[in-house]
C-alpha positions as CSV (number, residue, x, y, z in Angstrom):
1,M,-22.7,-3.1,-31.4
2,R,-18.9,-3.0,-32.0
3,A,-17.4,-1.3,-34.3
4,I,-15.2,-2.9,-37.0
5,E,-11.6,-1.1,-36.4
6,P,-10.1,-0.8,-40.4
7,E,-6.7,-1.7,-39.9
8,H,-5.1,1.7,-41.2
9,L,-7.0,3.2,-37.7
10,L,-5.7,1.0,-35.8
11,R,-2.7,3.7,-34.6
12,Q,-4.7,6.3,-34.3
13,L,-7.2,4.5,-32.3
14,C,-4.9,3.0,-29.4
15,F,-3.9,6.4,-29.1
16,E,-7.4,7.3,-28.4
17,R,-7.6,4.1,-26.0
18,T,-4.8,5.7,-24.1
19,I,-6.0,9.3,-23.6
20,M,-9.2,7.5,-23.0
21,S,-7.9,5.1,-20.3
22,Y,-6.1,7.4,-18.3
23,I,-9.0,10.0,-18.2
24,V,-11.1,7.4,-17.0
25,I,-8.7,6.2,-14.7
26,R,-7.0,9.5,-13.4
27,C,-10.1,11.8,-13.2
28,R,-12.4,9.2,-13.0
29,Y,-13.6,11.2,-10.0
30,D,-14.3,14.4,-11.6
31,V,-17.7,14.7,-14.3
32,A,-16.7,17.6,-15.8
33,R,-13.6,16.8,-17.9
34,I,-14.9,13.2,-18.9
35,T,-17.9,14.8,-20.1
36,H,-15.6,17.4,-22.0
37,F,-13.7,14.6,-23.8
38,L,-16.6,12.6,-24.8
39,K,-18.1,16.0,-26.2
40,R,-14.9,16.5,-28.4
41,H,-14.3,12.9,-29.2
42,R,-17.8,11.4,-30.2
43,S,-16.6,9.6,-32.9
44,Q,-13.6,7.6,-31.8
45,V,-15.4,6.8,-28.2
46,A,-18.1,5.3,-30.3
47,V,-15.8,3.0,-31.3
48,I,-13.3,2.4,-28.2
49,W,-16.1,2.6,-25.1
50,D,-16.4,-0.5,-25.2
51,E,-13.0,-1.7,-24.8
52,V,-12.4,1.1,-21.3
53,S,-13.2,-0.2,-18.0
54,V,-15.8,2.5,-17.2
55,P,-16.3,3.2,-13.1
56,Q,-19.8,1.5,-12.9
57,E,-20.4,4.3,-9.9
58,L,-20.5,7.2,-12.9
59,S,-24.1,5.9,-14.0
60,H,-25.5,6.1,-10.6
61,V,-24.2,9.7,-9.3
62,K,-26.0,11.2,-7.1
63,P,-26.5,15.3,-7.5
64,Y,-25.0,17.7,-4.6
65,N,-28.0,19.2,-3.3
66,A,-28.8,15.3,-2.5
67,I,-25.9,15.3,0.2
68,P,-27.5,14.9,3.8
69,G,-26.7,17.7,6.0
70,P,-28.9,20.5,8.2
71,K,-31.5,22.1,6.5
72,P,-30.9,26.2,6.0
73,I,-33.5,28.5,6.1
74,P,-34.1,31.7,3.9
75,I,-31.8,34.2,4.4
76,L,-30.2,33.5,7.7
77,G,-29.2,29.5,6.2
78,N,-27.6,27.5,8.1
79,T,-25.6,30.3,9.9
80,W,-28.2,30.4,12.8
81,R,-26.7,27.3,14.1
82,L,-23.7,28.8,15.0
83,L,-25.2,32.0,17.2
84,P,-25.2,32.3,20.2
85,I,-28.5,31.4,22.7
86,I,-30.4,30.0,19.6
87,G,-27.9,28.3,17.6
88,Q,-27.9,24.6,17.7
89,Y,-24.0,24.1,17.4
90,D,-21.5,25.2,20.2
91,I,-18.7,27.8,17.8
92,S,-16.1,27.2,20.3
93,D,-16.3,23.6,20.3
94,V,-16.2,22.7,16.6
95,A,-14.4,18.9,17.6
96,R,-18.0,17.9,19.2
97,L,-19.5,19.6,16.1
98,A,-17.5,17.5,13.9
99,D,-18.6,14.1,15.5
100,I,-22.4,15.4,16.2
101,I,-22.6,15.8,12.3
102,Y,-20.8,12.3,11.6
103,R,-23.4,10.4,14.2
104,D,-26.4,11.9,12.4
105,Y,-26.1,12.3,9.0
106,G,-23.0,9.7,8.0
107,K,-20.0,9.3,5.8
108,I,-20.4,13.0,4.1
109,A,-22.4,15.6,5.1
110,R,-23.2,19.1,4.0
111,L,-23.0,22.3,5.9
112,S,-24.6,24.7,3.1
113,G,-26.0,28.2,3.7
114,L,-23.4,29.6,5.8
115,I,-23.3,33.8,5.4
116,G,-20.0,34.8,3.4
117,R,-18.4,31.5,3.0
118,P,-18.8,28.4,0.8
119,D,-20.2,25.3,1.6
120,L,-18.4,22.8,4.3
121,L,-18.5,19.3,3.2
122,F,-18.0,17.1,6.0
123,V,-16.2,13.5,4.5
124,Y,-15.5,10.5,7.2
125,D,-14.4,8.0,4.6
126,A,-10.7,7.3,4.7
127,D,-10.8,5.9,1.3
128,E,-12.1,8.9,0.0
129,I,-9.8,11.3,1.9
130,E,-6.7,9.3,0.4
131,K,-8.0,9.8,-3.6
132,I,-9.1,13.6,-3.1
133,Y,-5.5,13.9,-1.7
134,R,-3.8,11.8,-4.4
135,Q,-5.7,13.1,-7.2
136,E,-4.7,16.8,-6.1
137,G,-2.4,19.1,-8.2
138,P,1.2,20.4,-7.8
139,T,-1.0,23.6,-5.8
140,P,-3.8,21.7,-3.6
141,F,-6.0,24.8,-2.2
142,R,-6.9,24.5,1.8
143,P,-9.6,26.2,2.9
144,S,-8.1,29.6,3.5
145,M,-8.7,32.1,6.6
146,P,-10.8,35.1,5.0
147,C,-9.3,37.3,7.4
148,L,-6.0,36.0,7.1
149,V,-6.4,35.9,3.2
150,K,-7.4,40.4,3.9
151,Y,-5.2,41.3,6.2
152,K,-2.0,40.3,3.7
153,S,-3.6,41.0,0.5
154,E,-5.6,44.5,1.3
155,I,-4.5,45.8,4.6
156,R,-1.3,45.0,4.8
157,K,-0.3,44.5,0.6
158,D,2.5,47.4,1.3
159,F,4.2,44.8,3.4
160,F,3.2,41.7,2.0
161,G,3.5,42.5,-1.6
162,K,4.4,39.6,-4.5
163,L,5.4,37.5,-1.2
164,P,2.7,36.2,1.2
165,G,3.9,33.4,2.6
166,V,2.7,29.2,2.9
167,V,-0.4,30.2,5.8
168,G,-3.3,31.5,4.0
169,V,-1.9,31.9,0.5
170,H,-2.7,29.6,-2.5
171,G,-2.1,28.5,-5.9
172,E,1.4,30.3,-8.0
173,P,2.4,32.7,-5.0
174,W,2.0,29.7,-2.5
175,R,3.9,27.4,-4.6
176,E,6.5,30.2,-5.3
177,F,7.4,30.7,-1.7
178,R,7.3,27.5,-0.4
179,T,9.7,26.7,-3.1
180,K,12.0,29.6,-1.8
181,V,12.1,27.8,1.8
182,Q,11.1,24.2,1.8
183,R,14.5,23.0,0.7
184,P,16.5,24.6,4.1
185,I,13.5,24.0,6.8
186,L,12.7,20.6,5.5
187,Q,16.6,19.2,5.3
188,L,17.5,16.8,8.3
189,K,20.7,18.5,8.4
190,T,19.6,22.2,9.4
191,V,17.1,20.5,11.8
192,R,19.6,18.6,13.7
193,K,21.8,21.8,13.4
194,Y,18.8,22.8,16.5
195,I,19.5,19.9,18.6
196,H,21.2,21.7,20.8
197,P,20.1,25.0,20.7
198,I,16.8,23.6,21.7
199,E,18.0,21.3,24.3
200,T,19.4,24.4,26.1
201,V,15.9,25.9,26.4
202,T,14.2,23.3,27.4
203,G,17.0,22.7,30.4
204,D,16.4,26.0,31.2
205,F,12.4,25.8,31.4
206,I,12.6,23.1,33.4
207,R,14.8,24.6,35.9
208,R,11.9,27.4,35.8
209,M,9.7,24.5,36.2
210,E,11.0,23.5,39.1
211,E,11.0,27.6,40.6
212,M,7.1,27.7,39.9
213,M,5.9,24.3,42.0
214,D,4.1,25.3,45.0
215,E,4.4,23.1,48.3
216,N,2.6,20.2,47.0
217,N,4.9,20.0,44.2
218,D,2.1,21.4,41.7
219,M,2.6,23.8,38.9
220,P,0.4,27.0,38.9
221,P,-3.0,27.3,37.2
222,D,-1.7,29.0,34.2
223,F,0.9,26.4,33.3
224,D,-0.2,26.2,29.8
225,N,1.0,29.9,29.7
226,E,4.2,28.9,30.8
227,I,4.4,26.4,28.3
228,H,3.8,28.5,25.3
229,K,6.5,30.8,27.0
230,W,8.9,27.6,26.1
231,A,7.3,27.1,22.8
232,L,8.3,30.8,22.2
233,E,11.8,30.6,22.8
234,C,11.9,27.4,20.5
235,I,10.5,29.3,17.6
236,G,12.5,32.1,18.3
237,V,15.7,30.3,18.1
238,V,15.0,28.9,14.9
239,S,12.9,31.0,12.6
240,L,14.2,34.7,14.3
241,D,18.0,33.5,15.1
242,T,17.6,34.7,18.5
243,R,16.9,34.2,22.2
244,L,13.8,36.3,23.2
245,G,14.3,36.3,27.1
246,C,10.6,34.7,27.4
247,L,12.0,32.4,30.0
248,D,12.6,35.4,33.0
249,P,11.0,34.9,35.9
250,N,10.0,38.2,36.1
251,L,8.2,39.1,32.9
252,S,5.5,41.8,33.0
253,S,2.3,41.5,31.3
254,N,3.1,43.8,28.9
255,S,6.7,42.5,28.2
256,E,7.9,41.8,24.0
257,P,7.7,37.5,25.0
258,Q,4.4,37.9,26.8
259,R,2.9,40.5,23.9
260,I,3.7,38.0,21.4
261,I,1.9,35.3,23.2
262,D,-0.6,37.3,23.5
263,A,-0.9,38.2,19.9
264,A,-0.9,34.9,18.6
265,K,-3.8,33.3,20.6
266,Y,-6.1,36.2,20.0
267,A,-5.5,35.8,16.1
268,L,-5.9,32.1,15.9
269,R,-8.3,31.7,18.3
270,N,-10.9,34.2,16.8
271,I,-10.9,33.1,13.3
272,A,-13.8,30.7,14.0
273,I,-16.0,33.7,15.4
274,L,-14.7,35.5,12.4
275,E,-15.3,33.1,10.0
276,L,-18.7,31.1,11.0
277,K,-20.3,33.8,12.6
278,F,-22.0,36.6,10.5
279,P,-18.9,38.5,8.5
280,F,-19.8,42.2,9.4
281,W,-15.8,42.5,9.2
282,R,-15.5,42.5,5.7
283,Y,-17.9,45.6,5.2
284,F,-16.8,47.6,8.5
285,P,-14.0,47.2,10.7
286,T,-15.9,45.6,13.6
287,T,-13.6,46.0,17.2
288,I,-12.4,42.1,16.6
289,W,-11.1,42.9,13.8
290,R,-9.2,45.8,14.4
291,N,-7.7,43.4,17.4
292,Y,-7.1,41.2,14.4
293,V,-5.2,43.8,12.7
294,K,-3.6,45.4,15.7
295,N,-2.0,42.2,16.9
296,M,-1.1,41.0,13.3
297,N,0.6,44.5,12.7
298,Y,3.0,43.5,16.2
299,F,3.9,40.2,14.1
300,V,5.2,42.0,11.3
301,K,6.7,44.5,13.8
302,I,8.9,42.0,15.7
303,C,10.2,39.9,12.7
304,T,10.9,42.6,10.9
305,K,13.1,44.1,14.2
306,Y,14.9,40.4,14.6
307,V,15.3,39.2,10.7
308,D,17.1,43.0,10.5
309,E,19.4,42.1,13.7
310,A,19.8,38.5,12.0
311,M,20.9,39.9,9.0
312,E,23.5,42.0,10.7
313,R,25.1,39.2,12.5
314,L,25.5,37.1,9.4
315,Q,27.1,40.5,7.7
316,R,29.8,40.5,10.5
317,K,30.3,36.7,9.8
318,E,33.5,35.8,8.5
319,A,32.7,32.5,7.5
320,T,29.6,31.6,5.6
321,L,30.0,28.3,4.8
322,D,26.5,26.6,4.4
323,R,27.3,24.2,7.7
324,D,27.9,27.0,9.5
325,L,24.8,29.1,9.1
326,S,21.7,28.9,10.6
327,L,18.1,28.4,9.1
328,I,17.6,32.2,9.0
329,E,21.0,32.8,7.5
330,R,20.8,30.5,4.8
331,I,17.6,32.2,3.8
332,L,18.7,35.6,3.8
333,T,21.6,34.4,1.9
334,T,20.1,33.0,-1.0
335,E,16.8,34.7,-1.2
336,P,17.7,38.9,-2.5
337,N,14.5,39.9,-0.5
338,K,14.8,39.5,3.1
339,K,11.7,39.8,3.5
340,T,11.1,36.1,2.6
341,A,12.9,35.9,5.6
342,Y,10.6,38.5,7.5
343,V,7.4,36.3,6.0
344,L,8.4,32.8,6.7
345,A,9.5,34.0,10.7
346,L,5.6,35.6,11.2
347,D,4.5,32.6,9.2
348,L,6.2,29.9,11.8
349,I,5.2,31.9,15.0
350,L,1.7,32.4,14.0
351,V,0.9,29.0,13.9
352,G,3.7,27.0,15.7
353,I,3.3,29.2,19.2
354,D,-0.5,27.8,19.8
355,T,-0.3,24.2,17.9
356,I,3.1,23.4,19.8
357,S,2.1,24.7,23.2
358,M,-1.3,23.0,23.2
359,A,0.3,19.6,21.9
360,V,2.6,19.6,25.1
361,C,-0.4,20.6,27.1
362,S,-2.3,17.2,25.6
363,I,0.5,14.9,26.0
364,L,1.9,16.0,29.3
365,Y,-2.2,15.5,30.8
366,Q,-1.9,12.7,28.8
367,L,1.0,11.0,30.4
368,A,-0.1,11.9,33.5
369,T,-3.2,10.7,33.8
370,R,-1.7,7.1,32.1
371,P,1.2,5.6,34.6
372,E,2.0,2.2,33.6
373,Q,2.3,4.2,29.9
374,Q,4.8,6.5,31.8
375,K,6.8,3.8,32.7
376,K,7.3,2.6,29.9
377,M,8.3,5.7,28.4
378,Y,11.3,6.4,31.8
379,E,12.1,2.9,31.4
380,E,13.3,4.0,27.4
381,L,14.9,7.0,28.3
382,R,16.7,5.7,31.2
383,Q,18.1,2.7,29.3
384,L,19.1,5.1,26.6
385,M,20.9,8.0,28.7
386,P,21.9,6.4,31.9
387,D,22.7,9.3,33.3
388,P,20.2,12.4,33.3
389,S,22.3,15.4,32.0
390,T,23.6,12.7,28.5
391,P,23.7,15.1,26.0
392,L,20.8,14.4,23.3
393,T,22.6,13.5,19.5
394,P,20.4,12.6,16.2
395,K,20.7,9.3,17.0
396,L,19.8,9.0,20.4
397,L,16.5,10.8,19.3
398,D,16.2,8.3,16.8
399,E,15.9,5.3,19.0
400,M,13.5,6.9,21.2
401,I,10.5,4.5,19.5
402,F,8.3,4.7,22.2
403,V,8.6,8.1,23.0
404,K,7.5,8.8,19.5
405,A,4.8,6.1,19.4
406,F,3.4,8.0,22.5
407,V,3.4,11.1,20.9
408,K,1.5,9.9,17.5
409,E,-1.1,8.3,19.9
410,V,-2.1,11.3,21.4
411,F,-2.4,12.6,18.2
412,R,-4.5,10.0,16.8
413,M,-7.4,10.0,20.0
414,Y,-6.7,13.9,20.7
415,S,-5.5,15.5,17.4
416,T,-4.6,18.9,18.1
417,V,-5.6,20.2,14.6
418,I,-9.1,18.4,14.5
419,G,-9.4,18.0,10.6
420,N,-7.6,18.8,7.5
421,G,-9.1,20.1,4.2
422,R,-9.5,21.1,0.8
423,T,-11.0,23.8,-1.5
424,L,-12.0,21.8,-4.7
425,Q,-10.6,22.9,-8.0
426,H,-12.8,20.8,-10.0
427,D,-15.9,19.0,-10.3
428,T,-15.1,15.3,-8.0
429,I,-17.3,12.6,-7.2
430,I,-17.3,11.9,-3.8
431,K,-19.1,8.9,-1.9
432,G,-21.1,8.5,-5.3
433,Y,-22.3,12.3,-5.6
434,H,-21.4,15.0,-7.9
435,V,-19.3,17.9,-6.1
436,P,-18.7,21.1,-7.5
437,K,-16.0,22.8,-7.5
438,G,-15.1,25.7,-4.9
439,V,-16.6,23.6,-2.1
440,Q,-14.5,23.3,0.9
441,V,-14.0,19.6,1.7
442,V,-13.6,19.0,5.7
443,F,-11.4,15.7,6.5
444,P,-12.2,15.7,10.2
445,T,-8.8,13.7,11.2
446,L,-10.0,13.7,15.1
447,V,-13.0,11.5,14.1
448,T,-11.5,9.5,11.6
449,G,-8.7,8.1,13.6
450,Q,-11.1,6.8,16.3
451,M,-13.3,4.9,13.3
452,E,-13.1,1.3,14.0
453,E,-13.1,0.1,10.6
454,Y,-10.2,2.3,10.0
455,V,-8.0,1.4,13.0
456,S,-8.4,-1.8,15.2
457,K,-9.2,-1.3,18.9
458,S,-9.7,2.3,18.0
459,N,-11.2,3.4,21.5
460,E,-8.0,2.0,23.1
461,F,-4.7,4.4,24.0
462,L,-2.1,1.5,22.6
463,P,1.4,3.4,21.4
464,E,2.5,0.1,20.9
465,R,0.4,-0.1,17.4
466,W,3.0,2.2,15.8
467,I,5.6,0.1,16.4
468,K,6.5,-2.0,13.6
469,S,8.5,-4.2,15.2
470,Y,5.5,-5.0,18.1
471,D,4.2,-8.7,18.1
472,E,0.6,-7.8,18.1
473,N,-0.8,-6.8,14.5
474,Y,-2.7,-3.3,14.7
475,T,-4.1,-2.3,11.3
476,I,-5.2,1.7,10.8
477,H,-5.7,3.1,7.2
478,P,-2.7,5.6,6.6
479,F,-5.0,8.5,5.5
480,A,-7.6,8.0,8.8
481,S,-5.2,10.0,11.2
482,L,-3.0,13.0,9.5
483,P,-2.0,15.3,12.4
484,Y,-0.2,17.2,10.1
485,G,-1.7,16.7,6.6
486,H,-0.3,15.4,3.5
487,G,1.4,15.5,0.3
488,A,2.6,19.5,-0.9
489,R,0.7,21.3,1.8
490,M,1.6,19.3,4.9
491,C,2.8,21.3,7.8
492,L,6.2,23.0,6.7
493,G,7.3,23.0,10.3
494,R,6.5,19.8,11.5
495,R,10.1,18.8,11.7
496,F,11.0,21.3,14.0
497,A,7.8,20.5,16.2
498,D,8.5,17.0,16.5
499,L,12.2,18.1,17.6
500,E,11.1,20.4,20.1
501,I,7.8,18.1,21.2
502,Q,10.7,15.1,21.9
503,I,13.5,17.1,23.1
504,F,11.1,18.1,25.7
505,L,9.5,15.0,26.8
506,A,13.1,13.3,26.8
507,K,14.8,15.8,29.1
508,L,11.7,16.1,31.2
509,I,10.6,12.4,31.8
510,R,14.2,11.2,32.3
511,S,14.0,13.3,35.7
512,Y,10.9,13.6,36.7
513,N,7.8,11.6,37.0
514,I,4.5,13.5,36.7
515,E,1.0,13.3,38.0
516,Y,-2.4,14.9,38.1
517,H,-4.6,15.0,41.3
518,H,-7.0,17.1,40.2
519,E,-10.6,17.3,38.5
520,P,-10.4,15.5,35.0
521,L,-9.9,18.2,32.4
522,E,-12.2,18.5,29.2
523,Y,-10.8,18.7,25.9
524,K,-12.0,21.5,24.3
525,V,-11.3,24.0,20.9
526,T,-9.5,27.2,20.9
527,F,-8.2,27.4,18.1
528,M,-6.5,23.9,19.1
529,Y,-8.2,20.9,20.6
530,A,-6.7,20.4,23.8
531,P,-7.5,19.9,27.7
532,H,-9.2,22.8,28.8
533,G,-8.8,24.1,32.5
534,E,-5.8,24.4,35.2
535,M,-3.4,22.7,34.3
536,K,-2.0,21.8,37.9
537,L,0.9,18.8,37.0
538,R,2.8,17.3,39.7
539,M,6.4,17.1,38.9
540,I,8.5,14.4,41.4
541,K,11.8,14.5,41.2
542,R,13.3,10.4,40.1
543,L,15.7,9.0,42.0
544,E,17.5,7.8,39.8
């Protein structure tokens, strides 16, 4: 029965209602916080409980161990499922694993008993994903890369110290570092300064592609490695303020650019092996761990070398107005410790090379195998640039509506990054289950981006769905496809990645038709999700 409120308690109770309503609305998925509040304020709650809209699902919360998923066995847990020969899942095909788990267990599934790491909770509900993202505070935790954490915090603590960067870092150290660098790297005026330098690199690469063509006008079988060289040359211009010479046709396998590419591939493509198989490397230096450290040390050496050179150039500069400074110079000017520039460059190169390269490989393959869509892109580019040699400008890039829509649709159906995630910082209710703090929640965007309930005509490749002015009304849940993540931990280099991809497509497709005349390529996960096999694309020069 509802208690009667004495007049002299009205103000206090109004305040208590406000607090209680806030907690229920803001933290409705946090059982621990609500329970704590109820215990501390039993008398007030007895008075106001029926005044507050309490979520009905709180009375039907199911325990964490009731979440469906593969059952672990004694000692080996679920780790055995990821082992070769006896394992149920192929560790090299994480994309297929995410799809299998969804089909077998539904919109929420738990992969527990992974030796040396927390449980993985797969969530395939875009509404729940949105709620989790919107509840996170100023320092959200992404599922960490234990191998990178160990490298930065233990192996090379002498170098990183209190400046660990943004990749594989969490909490206050992450926030402090990102605050130092996010303004220059995300400002449009900074990004636009690189249109001409990246266009120059891309023009050089297209001329290099012309030299690589065989008698059938096909690219060589290792064309994906050439794409890596273009991506590294672009990233070098942005993060190291220099041309690295990646497009030299006579590069040896032991050249500095190729060693950087090989180091990035090794560091990223062995993460799944280091983190999902038995983590012996945590206890003694395995071969794969020693090679990982060796490659990471090479990154540190390269970044230190080129940032020091940038510092010397900056000191010789007469004009140091903000508009005249490159990205790296702006950071060196505003940050007293040049190690900030070292670490930012390392993170951008480490994550950027493989990500951008594999994204471009995927986009080119989709263009080559979808001639009608490629024709639409070409017609848009021809209208915007009647002369193929027209220099690119911010206005021209903004008007490339179909180019950008095509890229978004490739990312929806063939997302280079197969998923995002968070490590829960407090107990949370997800899909009616009480999920404890510390669990790593995985959002498989590659799966949710192709679910009919979130994306209309989800099995069809339709770039038009991203064009607002298009006649047909397509629907897509805003949290179903998030190739760059969301919120405070959204990809820091996304604007540069988009710029490099867009410039490459504009220059290439305006002058060449690309085709593919070989066996279809399957998509697989190395670290990125991309076509696996020989990328022997055919380039046909356009006559107009």
